[in-house]
N, CA, C and O of each residue as an XYZ file, in Angstrom:
776
protein
N       3.428      9.412    -11.696
C       4.070      8.236    -11.089
C       5.506      8.568    -12.188
O       5.604      9.032    -13.324
N       6.692      7.951    -10.954
C       8.166      8.789    -11.944
C       8.434      7.778    -12.427
O       7.503      7.178    -12.964
N       9.801      7.154    -12.447
C       9.940      5.739    -13.473
C       9.640      4.705    -12.201
O       9.501      5.217    -11.091
N       9.581      3.867    -12.284
C       8.874      2.589    -11.838
C      10.265      1.754    -11.518
O      11.182      1.340    -12.227
N       9.930      1.700     -9.898
C      11.205      0.844     -9.550
C      11.002     -0.395     -9.548
O       9.789     -0.479     -9.359
N      11.467     -1.558     -9.649
C      11.264     -2.892    -10.348
C      12.561     -3.551     -9.931
O      13.677     -3.033     -9.976
N      12.224     -4.871     -9.484
C      13.130     -6.047     -8.794
C      12.538     -7.072     -9.821
O      11.388     -7.162    -10.251
N      13.770     -7.899    -10.118
C      13.484     -8.908    -10.674
C      14.439    -10.210    -10.248
O      15.624    -10.156    -10.577
N      13.999    -11.262     -9.597
C      14.896    -11.916     -9.343
C      14.467    -13.338     -9.760
O      13.345    -13.722     -9.432
N      15.331    -14.183    -10.497
C      15.746    -15.199    -10.759
C      16.769    -16.042    -11.077
O      17.868    -15.667    -11.488
N      16.481    -17.017    -10.923
C      17.897    -18.182    -10.955
C      18.801    -18.329    -12.509
O      19.967    -18.396    -12.900
N      17.046    -18.326    -13.194
C      17.692    -18.253    -14.879
C      18.269    -17.116    -15.415
O      17.624    -16.113    -15.720
N      19.243    -17.218    -15.516
C      20.031    -15.692    -16.396
C      19.441    -15.158    -16.932
O      19.187    -13.955    -16.878
N      19.008    -16.105    -17.716
C      18.507    -15.471    -19.547
C      16.782    -15.109    -19.230
O      16.287    -14.253    -19.964
N      16.085    -15.600    -18.403
C      15.014    -14.971    -18.104
C      15.584    -13.661    -17.325
O      15.360    -12.662    -18.008
N      15.885    -13.522    -16.776
C      16.273    -11.974    -15.435
C      16.524    -11.069    -16.522
O      15.880    -10.034    -16.696
N      17.937    -11.666    -17.615
C      18.134    -10.646    -18.548
C      17.203    -10.309    -19.406
O      17.314     -9.118    -19.700
N      16.151    -10.943    -20.048
C      14.974    -10.671    -20.965
C      13.996     -9.941    -20.275
O      13.448     -9.035    -20.904
N      13.640    -10.157    -19.033
C      13.307     -9.767    -18.139
C      13.804     -8.284    -18.089
O      13.247     -7.462    -18.815
N      14.695     -7.955    -17.371
C      15.046     -6.955    -17.351
C      15.283     -5.768    -18.468
O      15.294     -4.549    -18.294
N      15.477     -6.565    -19.724
C      15.326     -5.513    -21.103
C      14.218     -4.874    -21.647
O      14.141     -3.749    -22.139
N      13.246     -5.855    -21.475
C      12.001     -5.693    -21.378
C      11.254     -4.678    -20.651
O      10.869     -3.689    -21.275
N      11.023     -4.787    -19.518
C      10.945     -3.512    -18.504
C      11.757     -2.484    -18.737
O      10.984     -1.609    -18.345
N      12.749     -1.874    -19.080
C      13.361     -1.206    -19.322
C      12.863     -0.573    -20.715
O      12.261      0.435    -21.085
N      13.212     -1.262    -21.056
C      11.826     -0.091    -22.481
C      10.751      0.170    -22.080
O      10.267      1.039    -22.806
N       9.882     -0.204    -21.048
C       8.662     -0.076    -20.438
C       8.901      0.625    -20.013
O       7.886      0.942    -19.393
N      10.060      1.688    -19.672
C      10.178      2.383    -18.973
C      10.317      2.732    -16.872
O      10.304      3.779    -16.225
N      10.456      0.988    -16.384
C      11.172      0.500    -15.711
C      12.881      0.856    -14.968
O      13.706      0.409    -15.765
N      13.292      1.227    -14.257
C      14.297      1.367    -13.309
C      14.756     -0.063    -12.561
O      14.843     -0.216    -11.343
N      14.993     -0.944    -13.461
C      15.561     -2.172    -13.023
C      16.443     -2.450    -12.494
O      17.550     -1.956    -12.713
N      16.030     -3.916    -11.066
C      17.445     -4.164    -10.459
C      17.363     -5.674    -10.901
O      16.333     -6.281    -11.192
N      18.449     -6.085    -10.897
C      18.349     -7.676    -10.756
C      18.926     -8.418     -9.574
O      19.524     -7.714     -8.761
N      18.834    -10.043     -9.272
C      19.501    -11.036     -8.829
C      18.543    -11.978     -9.421
O      17.467    -11.869    -10.010
N      19.635    -13.348     -8.907
C      19.452    -14.299     -9.214
C      19.816    -15.288     -7.422
O      20.471    -16.330     -7.439
N      19.379    -14.828     -6.381
C      19.295    -15.383     -5.780
C      18.653    -14.875     -4.494
O      18.908    -13.711     -4.185
N      17.697    -15.731     -3.546
C      17.140    -15.061     -2.065
C      17.797    -14.086     -1.783
O      17.219    -12.999     -1.777
N      19.022    -14.146     -1.502
C      19.926    -13.596      0.024
C      20.050    -12.135     -0.960
O      20.168    -11.057     -0.378
N      20.009    -12.198     -2.689
C      20.436    -10.355     -3.285
C      19.364     -9.861     -2.884
O      19.231     -8.748     -2.375
N      18.455    -10.733     -3.106
C      16.791     -9.892     -3.297
C      16.698     -9.352     -2.106
O      16.613     -8.124     -2.087
N      16.683    -10.186     -0.618
C      16.246     -9.650      0.538
C      17.335     -8.562      1.074
O      16.950     -7.818      1.975
N      18.547     -8.427      0.630
C      19.771     -7.177      0.766
C      18.976     -6.357      0.006
O      18.761     -5.349      0.679
N      18.231     -6.258     -1.455
C      18.009     -5.646     -2.339
C      17.090     -4.996     -1.774
O      17.206     -3.771     -1.777
N      16.022     -5.548     -1.184
C      14.246     -4.750     -0.579
C      14.663     -4.280      0.738
O      13.865     -3.597      1.381
N      16.108     -4.630      1.348
C      16.687     -3.678      2.763
C      16.841     -2.812      2.447
O      16.362     -1.895      3.115
N      17.625     -2.475      1.195
C      18.279     -0.819      0.777
C      17.312     -0.414      0.280
O      17.438      0.811      0.298
N      16.324     -0.686     -0.202
C      15.867      0.452     -1.408
C      13.879     -0.001     -1.388
O      13.450     -0.884     -0.644
N      13.325      0.490     -1.963
C      12.070      0.538     -1.932
C      11.940      0.017     -3.594
O      12.749      0.113     -4.517
N      10.520     -0.589     -3.534
C      10.874     -0.955     -4.927
C       9.089     -0.789     -5.387
O       8.428     -0.817     -4.350
N       8.272     -0.644     -6.527
C       6.843     -0.749     -6.719
C       6.288     -1.983     -7.141
O       5.110     -2.319     -7.021
N       7.424     -2.783     -7.756
C       6.914     -4.286     -8.361
C       7.974     -4.985     -7.919
O       9.039     -4.369     -7.880
N       7.963     -6.157     -7.561
C       8.721     -7.032     -7.209
C       8.400     -8.787     -8.059
O       7.664     -9.717     -7.730
N       9.340     -8.600     -9.215
C       9.010     -9.978    -10.076
C       9.571    -10.967     -9.830
O      10.528    -11.164    -10.580
N       9.328    -12.049     -8.750
C      10.232    -13.402     -8.223
C       9.943    -14.555     -8.415
O       8.946    -14.963     -7.820
N      10.681    -15.496     -9.294
C      10.701    -16.739     -9.117
C      10.473    -17.680     -7.837
O      11.165    -17.650     -6.818
N       9.037    -18.778     -8.149
C       8.885    -19.217     -6.994
C       9.962    -20.263     -6.645
O       9.797    -20.860     -5.581
N      11.027    -20.565     -7.382
C      12.112    -21.147     -6.760
C      13.595    -20.493     -6.758
O      14.155    -20.199     -7.814
N      14.017    -20.347     -5.851
C      15.617    -20.151     -5.700
C      16.099    -21.283     -5.385
O      15.433    -22.249     -5.011
N      17.664    -21.228     -5.556
C      18.652    -22.011     -5.223
C      18.877    -22.174     -3.187
O      19.215    -23.132     -2.493
N      18.453    -20.583     -2.799
C      18.618    -20.631     -1.403
C      17.258    -20.415     -1.006
O      17.076    -20.857      0.129
N      16.314    -19.942     -1.473
C      14.991    -19.492     -1.158
C      14.219    -19.334     -2.079
O      14.306    -19.294     -3.307
N      13.121    -19.212     -1.032
C      11.688    -19.311     -2.186
C      11.037    -18.128     -1.866
O      11.037    -17.455     -0.836
N      10.286    -17.951     -3.311
C       9.819    -16.578     -3.927
C       8.824    -16.636     -2.646
O       9.266    -15.828     -1.829
N       7.934    -17.118     -2.262
C       6.357    -16.958     -1.681
C       8.073    -15.975      0.071
O       7.614    -15.162      0.873
N       9.036    -16.208      0.127
C       9.195    -15.588      1.322
C       9.748    -14.505      0.681
O       9.016    -13.628      1.140
N      10.593    -13.871     -0.126
C      10.873    -12.995     -0.700
C       9.398    -12.276     -0.840
O       9.480    -11.127     -0.406
N       8.037    -12.600     -1.324
C       7.231    -11.843     -1.493
C       6.603    -11.486     -0.064
O       5.720    -10.629     -0.109
N       6.945    -12.049      1.302
C       6.346    -11.864      2.258
C       7.533    -10.528      2.782
O       7.240     -9.499      3.391
N       8.683    -10.901      2.384
C      10.102     -9.895      2.762
C       9.586     -8.379      2.278
O       9.642     -7.349      2.951
N       9.185     -8.500      1.226
C       9.171     -6.851      0.476
C       7.413     -6.677      0.755
O       7.124     -5.521      1.062
N       6.420     -7.476      0.705
C       5.434     -6.635      1.619
C       5.339     -6.352      2.676
O       4.609     -5.392      2.921
N       5.990     -7.012      3.745
C       6.665     -6.526      5.044
C       7.271     -5.167      4.966
O       6.937     -4.349      5.823
N       8.145     -4.820      4.013
C       9.043     -3.416      4.031
C       7.760     -2.678      3.846
O       7.299     -1.927      4.706
N       7.133     -2.945      2.557
C       6.144     -1.730      1.818
C       4.868     -2.573      1.435
O       4.933     -3.316      0.455
N       3.888     -2.495      2.061
C       2.525     -3.080      1.790
C       2.111     -2.585      0.448
O       1.145     -3.078     -0.136
N       3.007     -1.373     -0.178
C       2.146     -1.061     -1.265
C       2.820     -2.021     -2.442
O       2.219     -2.415     -3.441
N       3.814     -2.229     -2.200
C       4.950     -2.989     -2.967
C       3.555     -4.364     -3.672
O       2.721     -5.064     -3.098
N       3.950     -4.177     -5.137
C       2.896     -5.093     -5.592
C       4.126     -6.293     -6.359
O       5.009     -6.090     -7.192
N       3.677     -7.606     -5.616
C       5.209     -8.232     -6.518
C       4.162     -9.753     -7.190
O       3.066    -10.267     -6.964
N       5.323     -9.963     -8.080
C       4.229    -10.967     -9.379
C       5.225    -12.032     -8.925
O       6.394    -11.847     -8.585
N       4.494    -13.273     -8.984
C       5.810    -14.597     -9.029
C       5.570    -15.411     -9.969
O       4.420    -15.554    -10.384
N       6.432    -15.975    -10.388
C       6.522    -16.446    -11.736
C       7.249    -17.716    -11.471
O       8.007    -17.761    -10.502
N       7.013    -19.265    -12.620
C       7.481    -20.435    -12.040
C       7.272    -21.431    -13.643
O       6.461    -21.364    -14.567
N       7.997    -21.970    -13.463
C       7.737    -23.073    -14.029
C       7.279    -24.291    -13.844
O       7.182    -25.186    -14.683
N       6.931    -24.310    -12.457
C       6.523    -25.341    -11.781
C       5.013    -25.239    -11.388
O       4.618    -25.822    -10.378
N       4.133    -24.483    -12.195
C       2.715    -23.958    -11.570
C       2.129    -25.721    -10.748
O       2.167    -26.891    -11.130
N       1.608    -24.971     -9.426
C       0.203    -25.446     -8.804
C      -0.620    -25.149     -8.436
O      -0.311    -24.276     -7.625
N      -2.079    -25.316     -8.453
C      -2.453    -24.751     -7.501
C      -2.584    -24.145     -6.209
O      -3.068    -23.110     -5.751
N      -1.761    -25.524     -5.628
C      -1.280    -25.221     -4.285
C      -0.643    -23.865     -3.916
O      -0.976    -23.227     -2.917
N       0.198    -23.515     -4.706
C       1.529    -22.501     -4.815
C       1.128    -21.216     -4.759
O       1.634    -20.235     -4.215
N      -0.216    -21.411     -5.636
C      -0.904    -20.234     -6.649
C      -1.753    -19.406     -5.487
O      -1.536    -18.220     -5.237
N      -2.584    -20.078     -4.930
C      -3.709    -19.977     -3.848
C      -2.351    -19.340     -2.805
O      -2.139    -18.146     -2.596
N      -1.683    -20.314     -2.347
C      -0.309    -19.467     -1.221
C       0.221    -18.114     -1.338
O       0.233    -17.209     -0.505
N       0.697    -18.157     -2.650
C       1.309    -16.369     -3.280
C       0.290    -15.292     -2.906
O       0.663    -14.284     -2.306
N      -1.470    -15.554     -3.376
C      -2.524    -14.764     -3.204
C      -2.436    -14.590     -2.066
O      -2.129    -13.467     -1.665
N      -2.712    -15.805     -1.026
C      -3.145    -15.200      0.664
C      -1.706    -14.669      1.006
O      -1.718    -14.028      2.057
N      -0.853    -14.728      0.597
C       0.395    -13.436      1.179
C       0.444    -12.332      0.421
O       1.221    -11.495      0.881
N      -0.069    -12.035     -0.517
C      -0.400    -10.796     -1.119
C       0.250    -10.936     -1.953
O       1.166    -10.138     -1.755
N       0.461    -11.522     -2.970
C       0.966    -11.258     -4.525
C      -0.372    -10.930     -5.209
O      -1.558    -11.253     -5.273
N       0.584    -10.064     -5.693
C      -0.595     -9.371     -6.987
C      -1.359    -10.140     -8.229
O      -2.416     -9.885     -8.808
N      -0.129    -11.465     -8.443
C      -0.507    -12.034     -9.455
C       0.310    -13.461     -9.659
O       1.231    -13.585     -8.851
N       0.183    -14.313    -10.375
C       1.326    -15.230    -10.142
C       1.357    -15.864    -12.015
O       0.237    -15.925    -12.523
N       2.130    -16.138    -12.605
C       2.540    -16.160    -13.783
C       3.221    -17.894    -14.273
O       3.885    -18.677    -13.593
N       2.971    -17.954    -14.982
C       4.028    -19.257    -15.305
C       4.984    -19.175    -16.744
O       4.679    -18.757    -17.861
N       6.137    -19.696    -16.277
C       7.070    -19.867    -17.513
C       6.668    -20.791    -18.973
O       6.458    -21.930    -19.390
N       6.709    -19.994    -19.191
C       7.807    -18.968    -20.435
C       6.816    -18.041    -20.251
O       5.630    -18.227    -19.978
N       7.485    -16.916    -20.447
C       6.889    -15.429    -19.764
C       6.355    -14.839    -21.211
O       7.131    -14.576    -22.130
N       5.336    -14.717    -21.265
C       4.501    -13.737    -23.075
C       4.940    -11.816    -22.322
O       4.618    -11.398    -21.209
N       5.541    -11.233    -23.158
C       6.080    -10.326    -22.860
C       4.488     -9.211    -22.763
O       4.217     -8.231    -22.069
N       3.548    -10.147    -24.077
C       2.670     -8.892    -23.981
C       1.582     -9.359    -21.953
O       1.125     -8.491    -21.209
N       1.548    -10.367    -21.787
C       0.854    -10.512    -20.608
C       1.905     -9.824    -18.853
O       1.449     -9.679    -17.719
N       3.334     -9.568    -19.366
C       3.945     -9.126    -18.338
C       3.894     -7.862    -18.628
O       3.919     -7.203    -17.589
N       3.805     -6.923    -19.993
C       2.889     -5.749    -19.979
C       1.796     -5.575    -19.217
O       1.581     -4.747    -18.332
N       1.138     -6.427    -19.644
C      -0.288     -5.919    -19.066
C      -0.371     -6.202    -17.824
O      -0.833     -5.281    -17.150
N      -0.023     -7.383    -17.115
C       0.197     -7.169    -15.583
C       0.394     -6.173    -14.633
O      -0.357     -5.745    -13.757
N       1.932     -5.766    -15.062
C       3.203     -4.148    -14.207
C       2.197     -3.324    -14.798
O       1.939     -2.464    -13.955
N       1.507     -3.149    -15.805
C       0.446     -1.927    -15.989
C      -0.800     -1.941    -15.146
O      -1.479     -0.936    -14.935
N      -1.071     -3.197    -14.654
C      -2.460     -3.214    -13.678
C      -1.943     -2.855    -12.345
O      -2.431     -2.084    -11.519
N      -0.752     -3.630    -12.283
C      -0.161     -3.387    -10.817
C       0.080     -2.027    -10.675
O      -0.097     -1.468     -9.593
N       0.406     -1.535    -11.507
C       0.724     -0.042    -11.228
C      -0.261      1.106    -11.170
O      -0.165      2.100    -10.450
N      -1.287      0.805    -12.093
C      -2.883      1.226    -11.545
C      -3.533      0.770    -10.247
O      -4.435      1.389     -9.683
N      -3.082     -0.181     -9.895
C      -3.750     -0.497     -8.839
C      -2.476      0.652     -7.418
O      -3.027      1.464     -6.674
N      -1.182      0.477     -7.368
C      -0.659      1.550     -6.683
C      -0.999      2.612     -6.688
O      -0.938      3.257     -5.641
N      -1.652      3.387     -8.274
C      -1.771      4.909     -8.434
C      -3.304      4.765     -7.561
O      -3.587      5.568     -6.672
N      -3.970      3.944     -7.848
C      -4.966      4.163     -6.898
C      -5.241      4.212     -5.240
O      -6.040      4.785     -4.499
N      -3.962      3.151     -5.069
C      -3.818      3.933     -3.256
C      -3.391      4.368     -2.655
O      -3.524      4.399     -1.432
N      -2.460      5.057     -3.581
C      -1.655      6.762     -3.281
C      -3.309      7.525     -3.071
O      -3.736      8.041     -2.039
N      -4.034      7.387     -4.428
C      -5.093      8.259     -4.393
C      -6.092      8.552     -3.341
O      -6.485      9.658     -2.971
N      -6.611      6.791     -2.712
C      -6.922      6.791     -1.695
C      -6.439      7.345     -0.100
O      -7.051      7.918      0.802
N      -5.450      7.007     -0.211
C      -4.350      7.741      0.785
C      -4.584      9.188      1.044
O      -4.619      9.833      2.091
N      -4.742      9.535     -0.281
C      -4.338     11.567     -0.442
C      -5.842     11.903     -0.153
O      -6.083     12.947      0.454
N      -6.902     11.061     -0.560
C      -8.343     11.305     -0.529
C      -8.993     11.904      1.041
O      -9.724     12.802      1.460
N      -7.922     10.373      1.713
C      -8.143     10.196      3.475
C      -7.636     11.384      4.382
O      -8.077     11.993      5.356
N      -6.627     11.421      3.688
C      -5.656     12.622      4.117
C      -6.351     14.077      4.278
O      -6.281     14.907      5.183
N      -7.237     14.057      2.718
C      -7.955     15.436      2.803
C      -9.366     15.495      3.790
O      -9.746     16.477      4.428
N      -9.969     14.263      3.728
C     -11.173     14.393      4.465
C     -10.728     14.483      5.602
O     -11.433     15.374      6.075
N      -9.786     14.061      6.660
C      -9.235     14.059      7.389
C      -8.979     15.029      8.055
O      -9.081     15.045      9.281
N      -8.485     16.305      7.124
C      -8.015     17.771      7.305
C      -9.702     17.907      7.296
O     -10.392     17.565      8.257
N     -10.131     18.354      6.297
C     -11.578     19.156      6.550
C     -12.378     18.969      7.631
O     -12.948     19.938      8.133
N     -12.520     17.767      8.109
C     -13.699     17.169      9.200
C     -12.677     17.617     10.628
O     -13.211     17.863     11.710
N     -11.127     17.676     10.431
C     -10.654     17.534     11.811
C     -11.212     18.538     13.104
O     -11.985     19.487     12.976
N     -10.675     18.113     14.207
C     -10.518     19.171     15.259
C     -10.046     20.218     15.281
O     -10.556     21.170     15.871
N      -8.824     20.267     14.554
C      -8.110     21.554     14.568
C      -9.340     22.735     13.598
O      -9.270     23.927     13.897
N     -10.072     22.432     12.826
C     -10.992     23.075     12.128
C     -12.246     23.518     12.947
O     -13.101     24.157     12.333
N     -12.365     23.355     13.740
C     -13.374     23.992     15.425
C     -13.057     25.355     15.798
O     -12.192     25.738     16.586
N     -13.833     25.990     15.160
C     -13.791     27.682     15.724
C     -14.344     27.913     16.985
O     -15.440     27.355     17.021
N     -14.069     28.525     18.117
C     -14.364     29.320     19.258
C     -14.140     29.539     20.266
O     -14.084     28.720     21.184
N     -13.917     30.973     20.343
C     -13.056     31.450     21.873
C     -13.365     31.700     23.369
O     -12.650     31.838     24.361
N     -15.238     31.707     23.069
C     -15.288     32.174     24.643
C     -15.103     30.662     25.146
O     -15.195     29.553     24.620
N     -14.740     31.253     26.664
C     -14.884     30.694     27.670
C     -15.477     28.878     27.440
O     -14.747     27.899     27.282
N     -16.861     28.901     27.490
C     -17.910     27.645     27.110
C     -17.202     27.076     26.173
O     -16.921     25.906     26.433
N     -16.762     27.523     25.057
C     -16.321     26.710     24.065
C     -14.926     25.859     24.351
O     -14.679     24.661     24.215
N     -14.107     26.986     24.809
C     -13.441     26.007     25.596
C     -13.027     25.185     26.313
O     -11.905     24.700     26.168
N     -13.619     24.940     26.989
C     -14.328     24.203     28.253
C     -14.842     23.061     27.016
O     -14.065     22.120     26.860
N     -15.877     23.073     26.283
C     -16.145     22.146     25.274
C     -14.601     21.472     24.453
O     -14.119     20.347     24.324
N     -14.291     22.589     24.115
C     -12.824     21.865     23.269
C     -12.179     20.713     24.196
O     -11.853     19.629     23.712
N     -11.994     21.068     25.764
C     -10.910     20.571     26.764
C     -11.500     19.052     27.087
O     -10.817     18.103     27.474
N     -12.762     19.046     26.867
C     -13.447     17.616     27.206
C     -13.488     16.896     26.407
O     -13.660     15.678     26.460
N     -13.228     18.023     24.971
C     -13.595     16.675     23.428
C     -11.085     15.906     23.516
O     -10.475     14.857     23.309
N     -10.808     17.084     23.859
C      -9.743     16.720     23.962
C      -9.143     15.326     24.779
O      -8.424     14.386     24.439
N      -9.745     15.669     25.866
C      -9.827     14.264     26.872
C     -10.438     13.011     26.453
O      -9.853     11.933     26.558
N     -11.998     13.187     25.821
C     -12.150     11.738     25.334
C     -11.731     11.830     24.505
O     -11.491     10.683     24.128
N     -11.335     12.649     23.659
C     -10.554     11.640     22.436
C      -9.834     10.771     22.142
O      -9.694     10.362     20.990
N      -9.171     10.279     23.272
C      -7.785      9.547     23.379
C      -8.580      8.478     23.847
O      -7.907      7.450     23.928
N      -9.719      8.337     24.175
C     -10.455      6.891     24.803
C     -11.111      6.572     23.042
O     -11.155      7.268     22.027
N     -11.537      5.184     23.369
C     -11.695      4.751     21.718
C     -13.854      4.348     21.997
O     -14.661      3.476     21.675
N     -13.836      5.537     22.697
C     -15.626      5.429     23.181
C     -16.312      6.552     22.027
O     -15.582      7.527     21.850
N     -17.502      6.558     21.284
C     -18.125      7.586     20.640
C     -18.866      8.180     22.064
O     -19.329      7.868     23.162
N     -18.545      9.462     20.979
C     -19.222     10.593     22.160
C     -19.958     11.863     21.134
O     -19.484     12.503     20.195
N     -21.255     11.887     21.757
C     -21.792     13.147     20.439
C     -22.134     14.414     21.354
O     -23.123     14.370     22.086
N     -21.313     15.542     21.307
C     -21.596     16.914     22.121
C     -22.714     17.891     21.002
O     -22.499     18.183     19.825
N     -23.980     18.254     21.895
C     -24.699     18.779     21.495
C     -25.497     19.904     22.180
O     -25.917     19.879     23.337
N     -25.598     20.616     21.535
C     -26.107     22.348     22.090
C     -27.692     22.303     22.338
O     -28.419     21.320     22.188
N     -28.111     23.768     22.807
C     -29.454     23.668     22.496
C     -29.802     23.967     21.193
O     -28.927     24.281     20.387
N     -31.437     23.887     20.758
C     -31.691     24.441     19.220
C     -30.960     25.940     18.862
O     -31.008     26.940     19.578
N     -30.649     25.881     18.268
C     -30.326     27.501     17.318
C     -28.871     27.346     17.393
O     -28.283     27.541     16.329
N     -28.096     27.011     18.503
C     -26.439     27.290     19.057
C     -25.410     26.661     18.036
O     -25.532     25.521     17.587
N     -24.380     27.532     17.719
C     -23.575     26.625     17.475
C     -24.131     26.645     16.059
O     -23.506     25.844     15.365
N     -25.127     27.306     15.362
C     -25.434     26.909     14.068
C     -25.893     25.790     13.448
O     -26.150     25.465     12.289
N     -25.948     25.030     15.070
C     -27.207     23.452     13.949
C     -25.863     22.681     13.712
O     -25.707     22.011     12.691
N     -24.572     22.827     14.999
C     -23.748     22.178     14.240
C     -23.425     20.875     15.650
O     -23.589     21.411     16.746
N     -23.118     19.726     15.733
C     -22.831     18.515     16.710
C     -21.228     18.390     16.447
O     -20.568     18.705     15.457
N     -20.915     17.922     17.461
C     -19.516     16.979     17.608
C     -19.829     15.650     17.398
O     -20.725     14.957     17.879
N     -19.142     15.455     16.776
C     -19.228     13.375     16.887
C     -17.317     13.134     17.299
O     -16.347     13.575     16.682
N     -17.358     12.376     18.409
C     -16.065     11.821     18.243
C     -15.981     10.397     18.562
O     -16.289      9.844     19.617
N     -15.447      9.815     17.326
C     -15.307      8.476     17.081
C     -13.471      8.167     16.898
O     -12.555      8.887     16.502
N     -13.522      6.896     17.349
C     -12.257      5.910     17.715
C     -11.250      7.106     18.038
O     -10.194      6.858     17.457
N     -11.169      8.333     18.756
C      -9.991      8.916     19.067
C     -10.014     10.157     18.198
O      -9.154     11.006     18.435
N     -10.826     10.361     17.288
C     -10.973     11.810     16.264
C     -12.222     11.968     16.303
O     -13.129     11.139     16.233
N     -12.248     13.921     16.507
C     -13.332     14.147     16.450
C     -13.766     14.701     14.737
O     -12.998     14.781     13.779
N     -15.016     14.975     14.775
C     -15.269     15.446     13.348
C     -16.721     16.023     13.336
O     -17.781     15.451     13.588
N     -16.418     17.608     12.890
C     -17.577     18.360     12.920
C     -18.640     17.398     12.042
O     -18.209     16.519     11.296
N     -20.650     17.766     12.280
C     -20.919     17.065     11.374
C     -22.491     17.835     11.510
O     -22.857     18.164     12.638
N     -23.354     18.091     10.371
C     -24.058     18.932     10.648
C     -25.201     18.225     11.350
O     -24.868     17.083     11.670
N     -26.605     18.580     11.737
C     -27.775     17.924     12.101
C     -28.432     18.566     10.889
O     -29.616     18.343     10.638
């Protein structure tokens, strides 16, 4: 992963500056703000890997910033920080998709560990998406081979059926098509061995 794009939002300028300085040393490209309207504007104009937001801001809730960030990019990991921790707000933050919920005063060691784990989660999600794409390409309809008129007719039926949500199994006589069958599930054709 290249430089980590991180947004830090806190109305306490001291907390904001110290977090920004620390994260910059850790290799983050840090953008800061002290109000909710600033956070919403930054999220609208740029994608962030990590958003660290205070729960209580003068003009917004950190939970609304969390929702905005996740709506813009579901892969963004949001860490909610607060000086007024309650179980209810922690549960609500996690329900809305927060990666973690930290109480002030913040420990640099804890911030380092949490951001590192958040980045590992992003990397894992990217790897899973990449592997799914590779699997889709390996077993996709475009990898089926056949030029005979009968096979072209089968391909035509597959294309028509693939648009539906039905599951269809197309097979041939024993020994035909090298023992392969085609299974169509939820609009996707896949070759499979029998």
